[in-house]
ZADO-1210 file (C-alpha; in nm, 4 decimals, padded with zeros to 6 digits):
<atoms>
<atom x="00.0000" y="00.0000" z="00.0000" code="MET" pos="1"/>
<atom x="00.2809" y="00.2423" z="00.0873" code="ASN" pos="2"/>
<atom x="00.4573" y="00.1599" z="-00.2379" code="GLU" pos="3"/>
<atom x="00.1435" y="00.2525" z="-00.4329" code="GLU" pos="4"/>
<atom x="00.1292" y="00.5870" z="-00.2507" code="LYS" pos="5"/>
<atom x="00.4899" y="00.6598" z="-00.3426" code="VAL" pos="6"/>
<atom x="00.4185" y="00.5790" z="-00.7076" code="LYS" pos="7"/>
<atom x="00.1167" y="00.8131" z="-00.6994" code="ALA" pos="8"/>
<atom x="00.3183" y="01.0882" z="-00.5338" code="GLY" pos="9"/>
<atom x="00.4606" y="01.4214" z="-00.6427" code="PHE" pos="10"/>
<atom x="00.6449" y="01.3253" z="-00.9621" code="PHE" pos="11"/>
<atom x="00.3527" y="01.1169" z="-01.0849" code="ARG" pos="12"/>
<atom x="00.1263" y="01.4180" z="-01.0324" code="LYS" pos="13"/>
<atom x="00.3674" y="01.6353" z="-01.2310" code="VAL" pos="14"/>
<atom x="00.3515" y="01.3838" z="-01.5173" code="TRP" pos="15"/>
<atom x="-00.0268" y="01.3604" z="-01.5005" code="GLN" pos="16"/>
<atom x="-00.0627" y="01.7398" z="-01.4868" code="SER" pos="17"/>
<atom x="00.1342" y="01.7747" z="-01.8103" code="ILE" pos="18"/>
<atom x="00.0260" y="01.4677" z="-02.0104" code="THR" pos="19"/>
<atom x="-00.3072" y="01.3473" z="-01.8673" code="LYS" pos="20"/>
<atom x="-00.5594" y="01.6299" z="-01.8564" code="ILE" pos="21"/>
<atom x="-00.8365" y="01.3779" z="-01.7920" code="GLU" pos="22"/>
<atom x="-00.6829" y="01.3212" z="-01.4454" code="LYS" pos="23"/>
<atom x="-00.7456" y="01.6821" z="-01.3356" code="TYR" pos="24"/>
<atom x="-01.0823" y="01.6081" z="-01.1696" code="PRO" pos="25"/>
<atom x="-00.9230" y="01.3246" z="-00.9698" code="ASP" pos="26"/>
<atom x="-00.6316" y="01.5484" z="-00.8690" code="LEU" pos="27"/>
<atom x="-00.8663" y="01.8319" z="-00.7732" code="ALA" pos="28"/>
<atom x="-01.0761" y="01.5920" z="-00.5659" code="ALA" pos="29"/>
<atom x="-00.7777" y="01.5351" z="-00.3340" code="GLU" pos="30"/>
<atom x="-00.8479" y="01.8767" z="-00.1832" code="GLY" pos="31"/>
<atom x="-00.6967" y="02.2228" z="-00.1478" code="PHE" pos="32"/>
<atom x="-00.4307" y="02.1248" z="00.1083" code="ILE" pos="33"/>
<atom x="-00.2881" y="01.8620" z="-00.1281" code="THR" pos="34"/>
<atom x="-00.2972" y="02.1048" z="-00.4229" code="ALA" pos="35"/>
<atom x="-00.1281" y="02.3780" z="-00.2175" code="PHE" pos="36"/>
<atom x="00.1437" y="02.1378" z="-00.1042" code="GLY" pos="37"/>
<atom x="00.1954" y="02.0352" z="-00.4659" code="TYR" pos="38"/>
<atom x="00.2405" y="02.3921" z="-00.5903" code="ILE" pos="39"/>
<atom x="00.4772" y="02.4689" z="-00.2989" code="CYS" pos="40"/>
<atom x="00.7020" y="02.1825" z="-00.4137" code="LYS" pos="41"/>
<atom x="00.6905" y="02.3065" z="-00.7743" code="ILE" pos="42"/>
<atom x="00.7787" y="02.6594" z="-00.6641" code="VAL" pos="43"/>
<atom x="01.0598" y="02.5269" z="-00.4414" code="ALA" pos="44"/>
<atom x="01.2130" y="02.3478" z="-00.7410" code="ILE" pos="45"/>
<atom x="01.1796" y="02.6648" z="-00.9462" code="PHE" pos="46"/>
<atom x="01.3383" y="02.8749" z="-00.6697" code="ALA" pos="47"/>
<atom x="01.6319" y="02.6330" z="-00.6391" code="ILE" pos="48"/>
<atom x="01.6969" y="02.6410" z="-01.0141" code="VAL" pos="49"/>
<atom x="01.6601" y="03.0190" z="-01.0170" code="LEU" pos="50"/>
<atom x="01.9031" y="03.0622" z="-00.7268" code="CYS" pos="51"/>
<atom x="02.1558" y="02.8225" z="-00.8795" code="LEU" pos="52"/>
<atom x="02.1383" y="03.0226" z="-01.2020" code="GLY" pos="53"/>
<atom x="02.1809" y="03.3491" z="-01.0132" code="MET" pos="54"/>
<atom x="02.4718" y="03.2044" z="-00.8136" code="MET" pos="55"/>
<atom x="02.6339" y="03.0973" z="-01.1397" code="TYR" pos="56"/>
<atom x="02.5896" y="03.4509" z="-01.2635" code="GLN" pos="57"/>
<atom x="02.7301" y="03.5817" z="-00.9353" code="ALA" pos="58"/>
<atom x="03.0364" y="03.3630" z="-00.9777" code="TYR" pos="59"/>
<atom x="03.0892" y="03.4950" z="-01.3303" code="GLN" pos="60"/>
<atom x="03.0421" y="03.8488" z="-01.2033" code="ILE" pos="61"/>
<atom x="03.3048" y="03.7952" z="-00.9357" code="VAL" pos="62"/>
<atom x="03.5518" y="03.6549" z="-01.1857" code="GLN" pos="63"/>
<atom x="03.4970" y="03.9395" z="-01.4291" code="GLU" pos="64"/>
<atom x="03.4667" y="04.1966" z="-01.1556" code="GLY" pos="65"/>
<atom x="03.7997" y="04.1299" z="-00.9885" code="ILE" pos="66"/>
<atom x="03.9956" y="04.2457" z="-01.2901" code="GLU" pos="67"/>
<atom x="03.7553" y="04.5284" z="-01.3575" code="TYR" pos="68"/>
<atom x="03.7813" y="04.6508" z="-00.9969" code="LEU" pos="69"/>
<atom x="04.1595" y="04.6382" z="-01.0025" code="LYS" pos="70"/>
<atom x="04.2101" y="04.8234" z="-01.3269" code="ASN" pos="71"/>
<atom x="03.9062" y="05.0351" z="-01.4153" code="GLU" pos="72"/>
<atom x="03.6570" y="05.0775" z="-01.1327" code="PHE" pos="73"/>
<atom x="03.6912" y="05.3841" z="-00.9083" code="PRO" pos="74"/>
<atom x="03.7367" y="05.3680" z="-00.5319" code="GLU" pos="75"/>
<atom x="03.4295" y="05.2834" z="-00.3237" code="PHE" pos="76"/>
<atom x="03.3343" y="05.2153" z="00.0362" code="SER" pos="77"/>
<atom x="03.0414" y="05.0652" z="00.2265" code="TYR" pos="78"/>
<atom x="02.9327" y="05.1487" z="00.5801" code="GLN" pos="79"/>
<atom x="02.6048" y="05.1219" z="00.7735" code="ASP" pos="80"/>
<atom x="02.4039" y="05.0073" z="00.4737" code="GLY" pos="81"/>
<atom x="02.5278" y="05.2812" z="00.2397" code="ILE" pos="82"/>
<atom x="02.7500" y="05.2231" z="-00.0629" code="LEU" pos="83"/>
<atom x="02.9518" y="05.5191" z="-00.1922" code="ASP" pos="84"/>
<atom x="03.1298" y="05.5094" z="-00.5282" code="VAL" pos="85"/>
<atom x="03.3676" y="05.8022" z="-00.5824" code="THR" pos="86"/>
<atom x="03.2208" y="05.9062" z="-00.9148" code="SER" pos="87"/>
<atom x="03.0030" y="06.2075" z="-00.9809" code="GLU" pos="88"/>
<atom x="02.8448" y="06.0551" z="-01.2903" code="ASN" pos="89"/>
<atom x="02.6703" y="05.7253" z="-01.3363" code="ARG" pos="90"/>
<atom x="02.8796" y="05.4310" z="-01.4531" code="LEU" pos="91"/>
<atom x="02.7420" y="05.2041" z="-01.7247" code="THR" pos="92"/>
<atom x="02.8672" y="04.8647" z="-01.8339" code="ILE" pos="93"/>
<atom x="02.7041" y="04.7503" z="-02.1588" code="SER" pos="94"/>
<atom x="02.5473" y="04.4063" z="-02.1982" code="GLU" pos="95"/>
<atom x="02.8266" y="04.3131" z="-02.4383" code="ASP" pos="96"/>
<atom x="03.0859" y="04.3632" z="-02.1653" code="ASP" pos="97"/>
<atom x="02.8942" y="04.2148" z="-01.8725" code="SER" pos="98"/>
<atom x="02.7760" y="03.8651" z="-01.7993" code="TYR" pos="99"/>
<atom x="02.4579" y="03.9858" z="-01.6267" code="VAL" pos="100"/>
<atom x="02.3548" y="04.2272" z="-01.8999" code="GLY" pos="101"/>
<atom x="02.3548" y="04.6042" z="-01.8688" code="ARG" pos="102"/>
<atom x="02.4882" y="04.7353" z="-01.5388" code="VAL" pos="103"/>
<atom x="02.4108" y="05.0859" z="-01.4150" code="VAL" pos="104"/>
<atom x="02.5978" y="05.2183" z="-01.1107" code="ILE" pos="105"/>
<atom x="02.4794" y="05.5390" z="-00.9464" code="ASP" pos="106"/>
<atom x="02.5217" y="05.5795" z="-00.5706" code="THR" pos="107"/>
<atom x="02.4440" y="05.9517" z="-00.5736" code="LYS" pos="108"/>
<atom x="02.0859" y="05.9651" z="-00.6968" code="THR" pos="109"/>
<atom x="01.7815" y="05.9194" z="-00.4766" code="GLU" pos="110"/>
<atom x="01.5234" y="06.0421" z="-00.7267" code="GLU" pos="111"/>
<atom x="01.2538" y="05.7846" z="-00.8034" code="GLU" pos="112"/>
<atom x="01.2118" y="05.9195" z="-01.1546" code="GLN" pos="113"/>
<atom x="01.5796" y="05.8632" z="-01.2303" code="GLN" pos="114"/>
<atom x="01.5716" y="05.5155" z="-01.0760" code="ILE" pos="115"/>
<atom x="01.2628" y="05.4248" z="-01.2821" code="ASN" pos="116"/>
<atom x="01.4496" y="05.5395" z="-01.5921" code="GLN" pos="117"/>
<atom x="01.7330" y="05.3014" z="-01.5039" code="TYR" pos="118"/>
<atom x="01.4795" y="05.0180" z="-01.4534" code="ILE" pos="119"/>
<atom x="01.3275" y="05.0847" z="-01.7952" code="ASN" pos="120"/>
<atom x="01.6771" y="05.0790" z="-01.9411" code="GLU" pos="121"/>
<atom x="01.7637" y="04.7332" z="-01.8072" code="ILE" pos="122"/>
<atom x="01.4132" y="04.6070" z="-01.8915" code="ASN" pos="123"/>
<atom x="01.4749" y="04.6997" z="-02.2530" code="GLN" pos="124"/>
<atom x="01.8109" y="04.5245" z="-02.2380" code="ALA" pos="125"/>
<atom x="01.6384" y="04.2118" z="-02.1024" code="GLY" pos="126"/>
<atom x="01.8939" y="04.1505" z="-01.8259" code="ASN" pos="127"/>
<atom x="02.0767" y="04.3868" z="-01.6012" code="GLY" pos="128"/>
<atom x="02.1633" y="04.5255" z="-01.2611" code="MET" pos="129"/>
<atom x="02.1280" y="04.8673" z="-01.1003" code="ILE" pos="130"/>
<atom x="02.3669" y="04.9491" z="-00.8150" code="VAL" pos="131"/>
<atom x="02.2340" y="05.2269" z="-00.5903" code="LEU" pos="132"/>
<atom x="02.3513" y="05.3668" z="-00.2584" code="LYS" pos="133"/>
<atom x="02.1272" y="05.1440" z="-00.0410" code="ASP" pos="134"/>
<atom x="02.0234" y="04.8554" z="-00.2646" code="LYS" pos="135"/>
<atom x="02.0826" y="04.6626" z="-00.5840" code="VAL" pos="136"/>
<atom x="01.8095" y="04.5940" z="-00.8397" code="ILE" pos="137"/>
<atom x="01.8336" y="04.2801" z="-01.0540" code="LEU" pos="138"/>
<atom x="01.6488" y="04.1931" z="-01.3741" code="LYS" pos="139"/>
<atom x="01.6656" y="03.8561" z="-01.5483" code="THR" pos="140"/>
<atom x="01.4619" y="03.7341" z="-01.8427" code="GLY" pos="141"/>
<atom x="01.3437" y="03.4294" z="-01.6491" code="GLY" pos="142"/>
<atom x="01.1244" y="03.6273" z="-01.4098" code="ILE" pos="143"/>
<atom x="00.8730" y="03.9068" z="-01.4463" code="ALA" pos="144"/>
<atom x="00.9708" y="04.2462" z="-01.3105" code="GLY" pos="145"/>
<atom x="01.2769" y="04.3149" z="-01.1000" code="THR" pos="146"/>
<atom x="01.4149" y="04.1954" z="-00.7651" code="ILE" pos="147"/>
<atom x="01.5414" y="04.4404" z="-00.5026" code="ASN" pos="148"/>
<atom x="01.8060" y="04.3517" z="-00.2452" code="TYR" pos="149"/>
<atom x="01.8732" y="04.5914" z="00.0392" code="ASN" pos="150"/>
<atom x="02.2430" y="04.5962" z="00.1357" code="TYR" pos="151"/>
<atom x="02.1768" y="04.6157" z="00.5075" code="LYS" pos="152"/>
<atom x="01.9249" y="04.3303" z="00.5122" code="GLU" pos="153"/>
<atom x="02.1479" y="04.1200" z="00.2893" code="LEU" pos="154"/>
<atom x="02.4899" y="04.1804" z="00.4476" code="LEU" pos="155"/>
<atom x="02.4296" y="04.2335" z="00.8203" code="GLU" pos="156"/>
<atom x="02.3052" y="03.8746" z="00.8815" code="PRO" pos="157"/>
<atom x="02.6406" y="03.7640" z="00.7395" code="MET" pos="158"/>
<atom x="02.8317" y="03.9963" z="00.9736" code="GLY" pos="159"/>
<atom x="02.9351" y="04.2416" z="00.7004" code="VAL" pos="160"/>
<atom x="02.9071" y="04.6027" z="00.8155" code="TYR" pos="161"/>
<atom x="03.1776" y="04.7839" z="00.6186" code="GLU" pos="162"/>
<atom x="03.4311" y="04.7333" z="00.3407" code="PHE" pos="163"/>
<atom x="03.6177" y="04.9164" z="00.0673" code="ASP" pos="164"/>
<atom x="03.7687" y="04.8349" z="-00.2703" code="LYS" pos="165"/>
<atom x="04.0829" y="04.6687" z="-00.1347" code="GLU" pos="166"/>
<atom x="03.8895" y="04.4543" z="00.1149" code="VAL" pos="167"/>
<atom x="03.6531" y="04.3338" z="-00.1596" code="VAL" pos="168"/>
<atom x="03.9403" y="04.2343" z="-00.3918" code="ILE" pos="169"/>
<atom x="04.1203" y="04.0452" z="-00.1154" code="ASN" pos="170"/>
<atom x="03.7987" y="03.8734" z="-00.0048" code="PHE" pos="171"/>
<atom x="03.7105" y="03.7706" z="-00.3626" code="ALA" pos="172"/>
<atom x="04.0460" y="03.5977" z="-00.3931" code="ASN" pos="173"/>
<atom x="04.0083" y="03.4083" z="-00.0635" code="SER" pos="174"/>
<atom x="03.8256" y="03.0866" z="00.0244" code="SER" pos="175"/>
<atom x="03.5926" y="03.2780" z="00.2542" code="GLN" pos="176"/>
<atom x="03.3822" y="03.3785" z="-00.0438" code="ILE" pos="177"/>
<atom x="03.2280" y="03.0284" z="-00.0452" code="ILE" pos="178"/>
<atom x="03.0566" y="03.1115" z="00.2825" code="THR" pos="179"/>
<atom x="02.9217" y="03.4260" z="00.1208" code="LEU" pos="180"/>
<atom x="02.7900" y="03.2246" z="-00.1734" code="TYR" pos="181"/>
<atom x="02.6057" y="02.9870" z="00.0627" code="VAL" pos="182"/>
<atom x="02.4551" y="03.2730" z="00.2640" code="SER" pos="183"/>
<atom x="02.3456" y="03.4542" z="-00.0509" code="ILE" pos="184"/>
<atom x="02.1953" y="03.1328" z="-00.1887" code="PHE" pos="185"/>
<atom x="01.9866" y="03.0767" z="00.1255" code="ILE" pos="186"/>
<atom x="01.8709" y="03.4385" z="00.1290" code="THR" pos="187"/>
<atom x="01.7860" y="03.4334" z="-00.2407" code="LEU" pos="188"/>
<atom x="01.6014" y="03.1038" z="-00.2055" code="PHE" pos="189"/>
<atom x="01.3773" y="03.2267" z="00.0762" code="ILE" pos="190"/>
<atom x="01.3026" y="03.5517" z="-00.1044" code="TYR" pos="191"/>
<atom x="01.2461" y="03.3863" z="-00.4438" code="SER" pos="192"/>
<atom x="01.0266" y="03.1120" z="-00.2967" code="PHE" pos="193"/>
<atom x="00.7975" y="03.3563" z="-00.1172" code="ILE" pos="194"/>
<atom x="00.7711" y="03.5993" z="-00.4082" code="MET" pos="195"/>
<atom x="00.7154" y="03.3352" z="-00.6747" code="TYR" pos="196"/>
<atom x="00.4674" y="03.1437" z="-00.4573" code="LEU" pos="197"/>
<atom x="00.2608" y="03.4608" z="-00.4117" code="LEU" pos="198"/>
<atom x="00.2841" y="03.5270" z="-00.7854" code="SER" pos="199"/>
<atom x="00.1777" y="03.1707" z="-00.8690" code="THR" pos="200"/>
<atom x="-00.1175" y="03.1789" z="-00.6292" code="ILE" pos="201"/>
<atom x="-00.2257" y="03.5090" z="-00.7876" code="SER" pos="202"/>
<atom x="-00.2056" y="03.3498" z="-01.1330" code="ASN" pos="203"/>
<atom x="-00.4047" y="03.0512" z="-01.0073" code="ALA" pos="204"/>
<atom x="-00.6757" y="03.2834" z="-00.8702" code="LEU" pos="205"/>
<atom x="-00.7096" y="03.4688" z="-01.2008" code="LEU" pos="206"/>
<atom x="-00.7004" y="03.1427" z="-01.3954" code="LEU" pos="207"/>
<atom x="-00.9648" y="02.9847" z="-01.1704" code="SER" pos="208"/>
<atom x="-01.2016" y="03.2800" z="-01.2253" code="LEU" pos="209"/>
<atom x="-01.1629" y="03.2302" z="-01.5985" code="PHE" pos="210"/>
<atom x="-01.2157" y="02.8571" z="-01.5523" code="GLY" pos="211"/>
<atom x="-01.5272" y="02.9115" z="-01.3416" code="TYR" pos="212"/>
<atom x="-01.6764" y="03.1270" z="-01.6189" code="LEU" pos="213"/>
<atom x="-01.5888" y="02.8466" z="-01.8615" code="THR" pos="214"/>
<atom x="-01.7949" y="02.6018" z="-01.6538" code="THR" pos="215"/>
<atom x="-02.0953" y="02.8300" z="-01.7050" code="TRP" pos="216"/>
<atom x="-02.0352" y="02.8305" z="-02.0798" code="VAL" pos="217"/>
<atom x="-01.9956" y="02.4513" z="-02.0777" code="ALA" pos="218"/>
<atom x="-02.3084" y="02.4228" z="-01.8598" code="ARG" pos="219"/>
<atom x="-02.1414" y="02.1992" z="-01.6076" code="ILE" pos="220"/>
<atom x="-02.1847" y="02.2517" z="-01.2361" code="ARG" pos="221"/>
<atom x="-01.8568" y="02.2621" z="-01.0426" code="MET" pos="222"/>
<atom x="-01.7565" y="02.4080" z="-00.7091" code="ARG" pos="223"/>
<atom x="-01.5185" y="02.7019" z="-00.7332" code="TYR" pos="224"/>
<atom x="-01.2646" y="02.5321" z="-00.5051" code="LEU" pos="225"/>
<atom x="-01.2471" y="02.2362" z="-00.7447" code="ALA" pos="226"/>
<atom x="-01.1807" y="02.4753" z="-01.0349" code="VAL" pos="227"/>
<atom x="-00.9118" y="02.6498" z="-00.8287" code="PHE" pos="228"/>
<atom x="-00.7411" y="02.3170" z="-00.7536" code="ASN" pos="229"/>
<atom x="-00.7491" y="02.2296" z="-01.1233" code="MET" pos="230"/>
<atom x="-00.5973" y="02.5721" z="-01.2008" code="SER" pos="231"/>
<atom x="-00.3004" y="02.4914" z="-00.9778" code="ILE" pos="232"/>
<atom x="-00.2298" y="02.1698" z="-01.1677" code="TYR" pos="233"/>
<atom x="-00.2869" y="02.3480" z="-01.5011" code="ALA" pos="234"/>
<atom x="00.0022" y="02.5858" z="-01.4181" code="LEU" pos="235"/>
<atom x="00.2526" y="02.2984" z="-01.4018" code="THR" pos="236"/>
<atom x="00.3687" y="02.3074" z="-01.7636" code="LEU" pos="237"/>
<atom x="00.3827" y="02.6890" z="-01.7648" code="SER" pos="238"/>
<atom x="00.6086" y="02.6901" z="-01.4588" code="ILE" pos="239"/>
<atom x="00.8451" y="02.4337" z="-01.6096" code="PHE" pos="240"/>
<atom x="00.8516" y="02.6252" z="-01.9388" code="LEU" pos="241"/>
<atom x="00.9365" y="02.9363" z="-01.7398" code="ASN" pos="242"/>
<atom x="01.2145" y="02.7443" z="-01.5675" code="MET" pos="243"/>
<atom x="01.3525" y="02.6239" z="-01.9009" code="LEU" pos="244"/>
<atom x="01.3306" y="02.9754" z="-02.0450" code="TYR" pos="245"/>
<atom x="01.5156" y="03.1097" z="-01.7430" code="MET" pos="246"/>
<atom x="01.7973" y="02.8532" z="-01.7810" code="ILE" pos="247"/>
<atom x="01.8335" y="02.9284" z="-02.1534" code="VAL" pos="248"/>
<atom x="01.8269" y="03.2993" z="-02.0756" code="ASN" pos="249"/>
<atom x="02.1080" y="03.2657" z="-01.8215" code="ILE" pos="250"/>
<atom x="02.3435" y="03.1043" z="-02.0708" code="PHE" pos="251"/>
<atom x="02.2409" y="03.2643" z="-02.3997" code="THR" pos="252"/>
<atom x="02.0557" y="03.5911" z="-02.3176" code="TYR" pos="253"/>
<atom x="01.7730" y="03.4575" z="-02.5329" code="PHE" pos="254"/>
<atom x="01.4677" y="03.6792" z="-02.5016" code="LYS" pos="255"/>
<atom x="01.1133" y="03.5915" z="-02.6069" code="MET" pos="256"/>
<atom x="00.8584" y="03.8675" z="-02.6455" code="GLU" pos="257"/>
<atom x="00.5178" y="03.8133" z="-02.4891" code="TYR" pos="258"/>
<atom x="00.6473" y="03.5207" z="-02.2858" code="PHE" pos="259"/>
<atom x="00.4100" y="03.6149" z="-02.0015" code="GLU" pos="260"/>
<atom x="00.1180" y="03.5960" z="-02.2441" code="VAL" pos="261"/>
<atom x="00.2272" y="03.2485" z="-02.3536" code="MET" pos="262"/>
<atom x="00.2759" y="03.1505" z="-01.9864" code="TYR" pos="263"/>
<atom x="-00.0863" y="03.2361" z="-01.9075" code="THR" pos="264"/>
<atom x="-00.2242" y="03.1036" z="-02.2377" code="ALA" pos="265"/>
<atom x="-00.0733" y="02.7552" z="-02.1905" code="VAL" pos="266"/>
<atom x="-00.2269" y="02.7222" z="-01.8438" code="ALA" pos="267"/>
<atom x="-00.5640" y="02.8529" z="-01.9673" code="ALA" pos="268"/>
<atom x="-00.5662" y="02.6016" z="-02.2550" code="ILE" pos="269"/>
<atom x="-00.4959" y="02.3152" z="-02.0140" code="TYR" pos="270"/>
<atom x="-00.7721" y="02.4248" z="-01.7764" code="LEU" pos="271"/>
<atom x="-01.0340" y="02.4818" z="-02.0484" code="VAL" pos="272"/>
<atom x="-00.9460" y="02.1481" z="-02.2109" code="ALA" pos="273"/>
<atom x="-00.9877" y="01.9724" z="-01.8755" code="ALA" pos="274"/>
<atom x="-01.3280" y="02.1367" z="-01.8176" code="ILE" pos="275"/>
<atom x="-01.4634" y="02.0490" z="-02.1628" code="PHE" pos="276"/>
<atom x="-01.3181" y="01.6982" z="-02.1339" code="LEU" pos="277"/>
<atom x="-01.5046" y="01.6661" z="-01.8053" code="LEU" pos="278"/>
<atom x="-01.8175" y="01.7897" z="-01.9831" code="LYS" pos="279"/>
<atom x="-01.7681" y="01.5253" z="-02.2550" code="THR" pos="280"/>
<atom x="-01.7260" y="01.2531" z="-01.9935" code="GLU" pos="281"/>
<atom x="-02.0397" y="01.3771" z="-01.8181" code="PHE" pos="282"/>
<atom x="-02.2378" y="01.3605" z="-02.1441" code="VAL" pos="283"/>
<atom x="-02.1040" y="01.0089" z="-02.2107" code="LYS" pos="284"/>
<atom x="-02.2100" y="00.9014" z="-01.8629" code="GLN" pos="285"/>
<atom x="-02.5565" y="01.0472" z="-01.9201" code="GLN" pos="286"/>
<atom x="-02.5850" y="00.8582" z="-02.2507" code="ILE" pos="287"/>
<atom x="-02.4679" y="00.5365" z="-02.0852" code="GLU" pos="288"/>
<atom x="-02.7148" y="00.5870" z="-01.8000" code="LEU" pos="289"/>
<atom x="-02.9907" y="00.6440" z="-02.0563" code="THR" pos="290"/>
<atom x="-02.8970" y="00.3230" z="-02.2396" code="LYS" pos="291"/>
<atom x="-02.8884" y="00.1345" z="-01.9112" code="ILE" pos="292"/>
<atom x="-03.2301" y="00.2744" z="-01.8188" code="ALA" pos="293"/>
<atom x="-03.3687" y="00.1741" z="-02.1599" code="GLU" pos="294"/>
<atom x="-03.2205" y="-00.1750" z="-02.1266" code="ALA" pos="295"/>
<atom x="-03.3666" y="-00.2061" z="-01.7779" code="GLN" pos="296"/>
<atom x="-03.7077" y="-00.1010" z="-01.9137" code="GLU" pos="297"/>
<atom x="-03.6881" y="-00.3671" z="-02.1874" code="ILE" pos="298"/>
<atom x="-03.5908" y="-00.6328" z="-01.9339" code="VAL" pos="299"/>
<atom x="-03.8717" y="-00.5178" z="-01.7048" code="ARG" pos="300"/>
<atom x="-04.1253" y="-00.5457" z="-01.9839" code="LYS" pos="301"/>
<atom x="-03.9966" y="-00.8907" z="-02.0827" code="GLU" pos="302"/>
<atom x="-04.0152" y="-01.0021" z="-01.7198" code="MET" pos="303"/>
<atom x="-04.3651" y="-00.8610" z="-01.6927" code="GLN" pos="304"/>
<atom x="-04.4789" y="-01.0381" z="-02.0107" code="GLU" pos="305"/>
<atom x="-04.3222" y="-01.3603" z="-01.8908" code="LYS" pos="306"/>
<atom x="-04.4967" y="-01.3295" z="-01.5554" code="GLU" pos="307"/>
<atom x="-04.8299" y="-01.2585" z="-01.7267" code="GLU" pos="308"/>
<atom x="-04.7820" y="-01.5565" z="-01.9599" code="LYS" pos="309"/>
<atom x="-04.6977" y="-01.7820" z="-01.6673" code="GLU" pos="310"/>
<atom x="-04.9970" y="-01.6457" z="-01.4826" code="LYS" pos="311"/>
<atom x="-05.2275" y="-01.7168" z="-01.7781" code="ARG" pos="312"/>
<atom x="-05.0890" y="-02.0679" z="-01.8128" code="GLU" pos="313"/>
<atom x="-05.1331" y="-02.1237" z="-01.4411" code="GLN" pos="314"/>
<atom x="-05.4914" y="-01.9969" z="-01.4584" code="GLU" pos="315"/>
<atom x="-05.5573" y="-02.2217" z="-01.7582" code="LYS" pos="316"/>
<atom x="-05.4191" y="-02.5233" z="-01.5727" code="LYS" pos="317"/>
<atom x="-05.6258" y="-02.4391" z="-01.2675" code="GLU" pos="318"/>
<atom x="-05.9346" y="-02.4001" z="-01.4881" code="GLN" pos="319"/>
<atom x="-05.8708" y="-02.7349" z="-01.6531" code="GLN" pos="320"/>
<atom x="-05.8150" y="-02.8956" z="-01.3166" code="LYS" pos="321"/>
<atom x="-06.1347" y="-02.7439" z="-01.1846" code="LYS" pos="322"/>
<atom x="-06.3309" y="-02.8635" z="-01.4877" code="GLU" pos="323"/>
<atom x="-06.1905" y="-03.2129" z="-01.4438" code="LYS" pos="324"/>
<atom x="-06.2792" y="-03.2118" z="-01.0756" code="GLN" pos="325"/>
<atom x="-06.6326" y="-03.0889" z="-01.1526" code="ASP" pos="326"/>
<atom x="-06.6736" y="-03.3636" z="-01.4143" code="LYS" pos="327"/>
<atom x="-06.5530" y="-03.6309" z="-01.1721" code="GLU" pos="328"/>
<atom x="-06.7912" y="-03.5021" z="-00.9038" code="LYS" pos="329"/>
<atom x="-07.0829" y="-03.5124" z="-01.1488" code="LYS" pos="330"/>
<atom x="-07.0032" y="-03.8669" z="-01.2591" code="GLU" pos="331"/>
<atom x="-06.9742" y="-03.9724" z="-00.8976" code="GLU" pos="332"/>
<atom x="-07.3115" y="-03.8115" z="-00.8179" code="LYS" pos="333"/>
<atom x="-07.4807" y="-03.9799" z="-01.1174" code="ASP" pos="334"/>
<atom x="-07.3420" y="-04.3165" z="-01.0088" code="SER" pos="335"/>
<atom x="-07.4881" y="-04.2774" z="-00.6624" code="GLU" pos="336"/>
<atom x="-07.8306" y="-04.1979" z="-00.8137" code="ASN" pos="337"/>
<atom x="-07.8222" y="-04.5247" z="-01.0185" code="GLY" pos="338"/>
<atom x="-07.7807" y="-04.3580" z="-01.3497" code="GLU" pos="339"/>
<atom x="-07.5550" y="-04.4923" z="-01.6158" code="GLU" pos="340"/>
<atom x="-07.2597" y="-04.2757" z="-01.6920" code="PRO" pos="341"/>
<atom x="-07.3055" y="-04.1069" z="-02.0229" code="GLN" pos="342"/>
<atom x="-07.1524" y="-04.2977" z="-02.3139" code="GLY" pos="343"/>
<atom x="-07.1644" y="-04.6476" z="-02.1415" code="SER" pos="344"/>
<atom x="-07.3381" y="-04.9591" z="-02.2940" code="ASN" pos="345"/>
<atom x="-07.6553" y="-05.0953" z="-02.1289" code="ALA" pos="346"/>
</atoms>
């Protein structure tokens, strides 16, 4: 029994969610808690892959950055959550010269309008990073929007309160940087998991509303919670496509326009297909029930006719028996009265 449960576990559900739409009603019937646990596991896998990709990028940045810091980058210092680069103008590293895409460094500005302009700039580039006085803003093609990391919240848990250019170069060349990688990975994982889980639940809510309207069009009665559970499973392929797109984007800077539209469209197609497939199965069941009812009616009529025939035969036999008994009684009565039975010789 336990072995069967293992076989019908998480990975089997992933396979069924992608290749067996007809299983959606069965999956949804397992309840919201099961569906929520399922999507948490999917998001955890996504967050791990995302963080590994970002750590790979971080490693490449460190390798490229060491030489750049030594030879070209101006002096800088960090203290109490504030980064100060000794440059009056913004510094820009083009996407051709940077592994993470376009990099904009400006630790002087605090104007939201200017910062939004930088965000639009890296959005157009597809990938990039904005280094400000109190935070860094990252943009990768694998996720929607940008991710903000506050220096103080990121570095103080690791015991980093101040540094300068020389300290950073020495630290990057030491084995202690592995500890930093691990700490950053854990921090990124927690942040990515929470943010992407909230985003996925929001997508599931919107998708389930669309699916619930589809049930009205299909004229099939379903509880909203069942549609919501089906929406969670319908997002499976979209999430894995997003993961694949993110991996490709990390290594090749491949960018697909309207990817978010495709992300939503794939999930919507899966959900609508599952609803109409359920409608088809419902119609088939109704037809089968009708055939069964018709067959039962035929059998009932045959049984009724058989019973009536048997009843008529029984009545006929009883009538014949009664007539025979009456005849025997009459003959017996005639004999007692001294009369010859009819048909006898004198």
